[in-house]
Every structure is written in C-alpha cells, then in structure tokens.
C-alpha positions as a LaTeX table, in Angstrom:
\begin{tabular}{lrrr}
\hline
Residue & $x$ (\AA) & $y$ (\AA) & $z$ (\AA) \\
\hline
Met1 & $-0.45$ & $-13.23$ & $-1.09$ \\
Trp2 & $-3.42$ & $-14.29$ & 1.37 \\
Lys3 & $-5.05$ & $-17.54$ & $-0.44$ \\
Leu4 & $-8.94$ & $-16.32$ & $-0.48$ \\
Lys5 & $-11.77$ & $-16.36$ & $-2.64$ \\
Val6 & $-12.06$ & $-14.49$ & $-5.71$ \\
Pro7 & $-14.55$ & $-11.18$ & $-5.11$ \\
Thr8 & $-18.01$ & $-12.12$ & $-6.40$ \\
Asp9 & $-20.55$ & $-9.29$ & $-7.54$ \\
Gly10 & $-21.56$ & $-8.84$ & $-3.89$ \\
Asp11 & $-18.06$ & $-8.37$ & $-2.76$ \\
Arg12 & $-17.38$ & $-5.80$ & $-5.24$ \\
Glu13 & $-20.44$ & $-3.70$ & $-4.37$ \\
Ala14 & $-19.82$ & $-3.68$ & $-0.94$ \\
Ile15 & $-16.05$ & $-2.66$ & $-1.48$ \\
Lys16 & $-16.86$ & $-0.01$ & $-3.90$ \\
Gln17 & $-19.58$ & 1.29 & $-1.55$ \\
Arg18 & $-16.88$ & 1.92 & 1.30 \\
Leu19 & $-14.35$ & 3.57 & $-1.26$ \\
Asp20 & $-17.14$ & 5.86 & $-2.34$ \\
Glu21 & $-17.32$ & 6.69 & 1.65 \\
Asp22 & $-13.35$ & 6.76 & 1.88 \\
Leu23 & $-12.65$ & 8.63 & $-1.18$ \\
Gly24 & $-15.33$ & 11.53 & $-0.96$ \\
Asp25 & $-14.58$ & 15.23 & $-0.11$ \\
Ser26 & $-12.44$ & 15.01 & 3.01 \\
Ala27 & $-10.15$ & 12.78 & 0.81 \\
Ile28 & $-8.23$ & 15.51 & $-0.67$ \\
Pro29 & $-7.34$ & 17.58 & 2.42 \\
Leu30 & $-6.35$ & 14.46 & 4.07 \\
Val31 & $-4.24$ & 13.23 & 1.33 \\
Gln32 & $-2.83$ & 16.57 & 1.28 \\
Ala33 & $-2.15$ & 17.12 & 4.83 \\
Tyr34 & $-0.31$ & 13.69 & 4.97 \\
Phe35 & 2.07 & 14.93 & 2.31 \\
Asp36 & 2.97 & 18.25 & 4.06 \\
Gly37 & 6.15 & 17.92 & 4.81 \\
Asp38 & 5.60 & 19.91 & 8.09 \\
Arg39 & 3.14 & 17.85 & 9.56 \\
Gly40 & 5.28 & 15.02 & 10.47 \\
Phe41 & 4.04 & 12.13 & 8.08 \\
Ala42 & 6.41 & 10.11 & 6.51 \\
Gly43 & 4.98 & 11.76 & 3.18 \\
Thr44 & 7.10 & 11.34 & 0.05 \\
Thr45 & 10.10 & 10.22 & 1.81 \\
Phe46 & 8.51 & 6.37 & 1.85 \\
Asp47 & 8.20 & 6.64 & $-1.82$ \\
Leu48 & 11.07 & 8.56 & $-3.32$ \\
Leu49 & 13.91 & 8.18 & $-0.42$ \\
Asp50 & 17.08 & 7.03 & $-2.04$ \\
Gly51 & 16.06 & 7.11 & $-5.48$ \\
Gly52 & 12.74 & 5.21 & $-5.09$ \\
Gly53 & 12.28 & 1.55 & $-4.29$ \\
Glu54 & 11.97 & 0.80 & $-8.25$ \\
Ala55 & 15.76 & 1.55 & $-9.07$ \\
Thr56 & 16.91 & $-1.63$ & $-8.51$ \\
Pro57 & 15.43 & $-5.10$ & $-7.32$ \\
Arg58 & 17.87 & $-5.66$ & $-4.62$ \\
Ile59 & 16.80 & $-4.64$ & $-1.02$ \\
Thr60 & 18.74 & $-1.85$ & 0.08 \\
Val61 & 19.42 & 0.04 & 3.31 \\
Gly62 & 17.03 & 2.93 & 1.81 \\
Asp63 & 14.47 & 0.53 & 1.28 \\
Leu64 & 14.50 & $-0.61$ & 5.05 \\
Leu65 & 14.41 & 2.77 & 6.29 \\
Ala66 & 11.81 & 3.78 & 4.68 \\
Val67 & 9.63 & 0.85 & 5.71 \\
Ser68 & 10.55 & 2.25 & 9.12 \\
Leu69 & 9.19 & 5.51 & 8.66 \\
Leu70 & 5.75 & 3.45 & 8.67 \\
Asn71 & 6.25 & 2.78 & 11.96 \\
Thr72 & 7.16 & $-0.96$ & 10.74 \\
Pro73 & 11.33 & $-1.28$ & 11.24 \\
Tyr74 & 12.29 & $-5.32$ & 10.08 \\
Pro75 & 14.20 & $-7.02$ & 13.10 \\
Ala76 & 17.55 & $-7.30$ & 12.98 \\
Arg77 & 17.64 & $-11.09$ & 11.90 \\
Ala78 & 14.97 & $-10.20$ & 9.00 \\
Val79 & 17.80 & $-7.01$ & 7.80 \\
Arg80 & 20.61 & $-9.00$ & 7.74 \\
Asp81 & 18.57 & $-11.86$ & 5.73 \\
Leu82 & 17.55 & $-9.23$ & 3.20 \\
Leu83 & 20.73 & $-7.80$ & 2.88 \\
Gly84 & 22.34 & $-11.12$ & 2.28 \\
Gly85 & 21.36 & $-14.36$ & 0.71 \\
Thr86 & 17.57 & $-14.08$ & 1.24 \\
Gly87 & 17.72 & $-10.35$ & $-0.24$ \\
Glu88 & 19.48 & $-11.91$ & $-3.52$ \\
Gln89 & 17.03 & $-14.81$ & $-3.79$ \\
Leu90 & 14.09 & $-11.95$ & $-3.50$ \\
Ala91 & 15.70 & $-9.96$ & $-6.16$ \\
Val92 & 15.25 & $-12.62$ & $-8.73$ \\
Ser93 & 11.61 & $-12.49$ & $-8.01$ \\
Leu94 & 11.38 & $-8.61$ & $-8.18$ \\
Ala95 & 13.59 & $-8.34$ & $-11.35$ \\
Ala96 & 10.87 & $-10.60$ & $-13.10$ \\
Ile97 & 7.84 & $-8.04$ & $-12.07$ \\
Pro98 & 7.92 & $-5.04$ & $-14.64$ \\
Ala99 & 8.80 & $-1.67$ & $-12.77$ \\
Gly100 & 6.27 & 0.48 & $-13.27$ \\
Leu101 & 3.55 & $-2.22$ & $-13.94$ \\
Pro102 & 0.13 & $-0.65$ & $-12.67$ \\
Leu103 & $-2.20$ & $-3.07$ & $-10.64$ \\
Ala104 & $-4.91$ & $-2.99$ & $-12.93$ \\
Asp105 & $-3.25$ & $-3.87$ & $-16.02$ \\
Ala106 & $-1.45$ & $-6.97$ & $-13.98$ \\
Asp107 & $-2.19$ & $-10.32$ & $-15.20$ \\
Glu108 & $-2.19$ & $-13.83$ & $-13.05$ \\
Ala109 & 1.32 & $-14.57$ & $-14.16$ \\
Ile110 & 2.66 & $-11.11$ & $-12.37$ \\
Leu111 & 0.42 & $-11.60$ & $-9.62$ \\
Gln112 & 1.63 & $-14.78$ & $-8.98$ \\
Gln113 & 5.24 & $-13.73$ & $-9.39$ \\
Ala114 & 4.59 & $-11.34$ & $-6.84$ \\
Asp115 & 2.79 & $-13.82$ & $-5.08$ \\
Glu116 & 6.48 & $-15.61$ & $-4.84$ \\
Ala117 & 8.34 & $-12.59$ & $-3.77$ \\
Trp118 & 5.42 & $-12.21$ & $-0.97$ \\
Ser119 & 6.07 & $-16.02$ & 0.31 \\
Gln120 & 9.65 & $-15.41$ & 0.44 \\
Leu121 & 9.39 & $-12.40$ & 2.86 \\
Met122 & 6.79 & $-14.11$ & 4.79 \\
Ala123 & 9.37 & $-16.89$ & 5.45 \\
Leu124 & 11.62 & $-14.71$ & 7.27 \\
Asn125 & 11.65 & $-14.70$ & 11.17 \\
Asn126 & 9.39 & $-12.37$ & 13.22 \\
Val127 & 7.88 & $-10.90$ & 10.13 \\
Gly128 & 4.12 & $-10.44$ & 9.15 \\
Arg129 & 2.04 & $-9.39$ & 6.17 \\
Thr130 & 2.08 & $-5.60$ & 7.30 \\
Arg131 & 5.95 & $-5.58$ & 7.39 \\
Val132 & 5.78 & $-7.46$ & 3.93 \\
Ser133 & 3.39 & $-5.17$ & 2.11 \\
Lys134 & 5.04 & $-2.18$ & 2.85 \\
Leu135 & 8.53 & $-3.73$ & 1.86 \\
Leu136 & 6.81 & $-4.83$ & $-1.35$ \\
Ala137 & 4.89 & $-1.77$ & $-2.10$ \\
Arg138 & 8.33 & 0.38 & $-1.81$ \\
Lys139 & 9.84 & $-1.85$ & $-4.57$ \\
Arg140 & 6.69 & $-2.18$ & $-6.46$ \\
Pro141 & 4.52 & 1.02 & $-5.69$ \\
His142 & 2.05 & 0.64 & $-8.53$ \\
Leu143 & 1.29 & $-3.21$ & $-8.19$ \\
Ile144 & 1.21 & $-4.24$ & $-4.66$ \\
Pro145 & $-1.02$ & $-2.29$ & $-2.14$ \\
Ile146 & 0.16 & $-1.72$ & 1.40 \\
Thr147 & $-2.45$ & $-3.61$ & 3.55 \\
Asp148 & $-2.71$ & $-3.52$ & 7.56 \\
Ser149 & $-5.56$ & $-4.24$ & 9.49 \\
Ile150 & $-7.15$ & $-0.50$ & 8.68 \\
Val151 & $-7.30$ & $-1.34$ & 4.93 \\
Asp152 & $-8.09$ & $-4.78$ & 5.70 \\
Glu153 & $-11.21$ & $-3.74$ & 7.24 \\
Arg154 & $-12.09$ & $-1.00$ & 5.20 \\
Leu155 & $-11.76$ & $-3.10$ & 1.96 \\
Ser156 & $-13.40$ & $-6.62$ & 3.02 \\
Pro157 & $-17.13$ & $-6.56$ & 2.29 \\
Gln158 & $-17.77$ & $-9.22$ & 5.40 \\
Gln159 & $-17.25$ & $-8.64$ & 9.04 \\
Ser160 & $-13.88$ & $-10.43$ & 9.30 \\
Pro161 & $-11.11$ & $-9.03$ & 7.34 \\
Leu162 & $-9.22$ & $-10.82$ & 4.77 \\
Ser163 & $-12.73$ & $-12.38$ & 3.36 \\
Val164 & $-11.13$ & $-11.73$ & $-0.15$ \\
Asp165 & $-8.40$ & $-11.46$ & $-2.17$ \\
Leu166 & $-7.73$ & $-7.93$ & $-2.03$ \\
Trp167 & $-5.58$ & $-7.41$ & $-4.97$ \\
Ser168 & $-8.09$ & $-9.21$ & $-6.95$ \\
Ala169 & $-10.69$ & $-7.04$ & $-5.60$ \\
Leu170 & $-8.33$ & $-3.89$ & $-6.05$ \\
Arg171 & $-7.78$ & $-4.80$ & $-9.22$ \\
Asp172 & $-11.38$ & $-4.92$ & $-10.02$ \\
Gln173 & $-12.32$ & $-1.51$ & $-8.90$ \\
Leu174 & $-8.96$ & $-0.18$ & $-10.49$ \\
Gln175 & $-10.43$ & $-1.20$ & $-13.86$ \\
Asp176 & $-13.80$ & 0.01 & $-12.73$ \\
Gly177 & $-13.12$ & 3.79 & $-12.50$ \\
Leu178 & $-11.05$ & 3.79 & $-9.01$ \\
Ser179 & $-7.55$ & 4.84 & $-10.96$ \\
Asp180 & $-9.64$ & 7.73 & $-12.41$ \\
Asp181 & $-10.54$ & 8.94 & $-8.92$ \\
Leu182 & $-7.63$ & 8.49 & $-7.33$ \\
Ala183 & $-5.54$ & 10.11 & $-10.00$ \\
Ser184 & $-7.79$ & 13.41 & $-9.27$ \\
Ile185 & $-7.50$ & 12.95 & $-5.50$ \\
Arg186 & $-3.61$ & 12.93 & $-6.57$ \\
Arg187 & $-3.89$ & 15.97 & $-8.59$ \\
Asp188 & $-6.01$ & 17.96 & $-6.35$ \\
Ala189 & $-4.13$ & 17.14 & $-3.08$ \\
Gly190 & $-0.95$ & 18.74 & $-5.10$ \\
Val191 & 0.65 & 14.84 & $-4.78$ \\
Pro192 & 3.57 & 14.40 & $-7.15$ \\
Glu193 & 2.92 & 12.06 & $-9.88$ \\
Gln194 & 5.70 & 10.29 & $-9.18$ \\
Ile195 & 3.59 & 8.83 & $-5.90$ \\
Ser196 & 1.47 & 5.83 & $-7.02$ \\
Leu197 & $-2.15$ & 5.69 & $-6.82$ \\
Leu198 & $-2.25$ & 2.82 & $-4.42$ \\
Arg199 & $-0.30$ & 5.05 & $-2.16$ \\
Val200 & $-2.81$ & 7.84 & $-2.66$ \\
Leu201 & $-5.17$ & 4.97 & $-1.66$ \\
Asp202 & $-3.41$ & 3.70 & 1.40 \\
Val203 & $-3.10$ & 7.43 & 2.72 \\
Ala204 & $-6.44$ & 7.98 & 1.99 \\
Ile205 & $-7.94$ & 5.17 & 4.18 \\
Trp206 & $-5.40$ & 5.47 & 6.79 \\
Met207 & $-5.63$ & 9.26 & 7.55 \\
Arg208 & $-9.53$ & 8.81 & 7.72 \\
His209 & $-9.64$ & 5.71 & 10.02 \\
Gly210 & $-6.10$ & 5.58 & 11.41 \\
Asn211 & $-5.81$ & 6.34 & 15.60 \\
Ser212 & $-2.30$ & 7.76 & 15.04 \\
Ser213 & $-2.53$ & 10.93 & 16.94 \\
Arg214 & $-1.64$ & 13.07 & 14.01 \\
Ala215 & $-4.03$ & 11.76 & 11.86 \\
Glu216 & $-6.30$ & 12.19 & 14.78 \\
Leu217 & $-5.40$ & 16.14 & 14.85 \\
Val218 & $-5.74$ & 16.57 & 11.14 \\
Arg219 & $-9.29$ & 15.24 & 11.32 \\
Lys220 & $-10.28$ & 17.48 & 14.25 \\
Glu221 & $-9.01$ & 20.22 & 12.19 \\
Leu222 & $-11.23$ & 19.59 & 9.40 \\
Asn223 & $-14.01$ & 18.77 & 11.79 \\
Leu224 & $-14.20$ & 15.44 & 10.34 \\
Ala225 & $-15.84$ & 12.63 & 13.33 \\
Ala226 & $-14.16$ & 9.95 & 14.26 \\
Cys227 & $-14.93$ & 6.73 & 12.55 \\
\hline
\end{tabular}
C-alpha cells in the first residue's frame, strides 16, 4: 500500500463530492450494463470464477485467469513465482486476513497485514500496483479495492493522483454512508450480493470515466457526456 498522508477533513469532503458525482442516477444503468453477461465485460466472472478468490488463501490459476479478464495479465515469471514459493509466502499473509471482512470494519492491524501482502506482490518482477490491487481484490474483495489511474484520479482530492492513503479514505467514506449507497446501487442494478461493495464502486467509476470502447458505447447509449 502506498505510504501517504491520512485524509484530512478537507480531503474527505473533496472525495465525498467526487463520489456523489460518480454515484448519481447514472451509476445504476452503468453498473447494470457492466454486469450484463451479453455486453462483453468481465462482469461477475472476475469475482466468482472457480468459486471466487476467498475459497483459498493460495493464489490459483483461477485467480490469475480472473485478473487477466481485467486486461492486466501477470507476466510469465510472476505467474511461476505465485504458483510456487512466493505464492506460499503470500498465502500466509492472506490467511491472517479474515475472509469476508469489509474495509469499513478493518482496524489498523488488519490493514497492516494487507499491506504486507501488498508489499510481497510489489516485489515481483514487472508487477505494478494496478495488477497488485486487482489480485488482492480478487482474494479479499470486501477489504481491498481495485485501484488504477482512473480510480486514483477520482478519489484523489488534489491535482496529483495518490495524494492520500486511499484505503483510509475509502474506509472513512464507507463508515459515513457510502456502504449504504453502494448497496442500493448493487440492489437496483440487479447485481448479485456476492459481488462486493468495493467492486460495485470500482465498476461505477470505471464505467463513467474509463476510455474502453465498450464503456464509451454504453455511455453513448445512455446519453452521458464524456468525462
């Protein structure tokens, strides 16, 4: 996890404003489209493939295939490491993090344990934080958010992305009503409850701001202006 400042009250207000913009009325049809199996997005497959990532703390072929569906396949050397000795070490770190624990309820000890798993993955050759976040989000979907340049930009209260610790920032927001908002979007979009609230958040932001041709097509159908 990036070592950055804890969000201030001003940061929290700026992040809340961005979230209010991205989780407005358009979020429901955007999320619904993403999880429509006929649309060509990863949909629920990322989360539920091969029984889901929480089924075992070990990194599996199913986990790596799921991550590849988000256009971030792991390099061959990293795959070998994760299915071998490095994967065994990572499994110890993941096993210490309770499955199903939501970020809103995570204390600092849990986040530190998650940070250890993050550091182990970041040590792999040619593996950056986007790939790391996606694999950890697959293994602990309720605790660790997917973060890429789009999410970073939308949840950063300053001009430069990664100006605050996004795990802490999201935990603050989830505790302050964001969990209820995301649960409503998930319900109204017809998304299965097995899909985490953090995944719903990621999808809502990515579908609104991502430059994927499929996402752009959905926005055009919904008459949403480009962001």
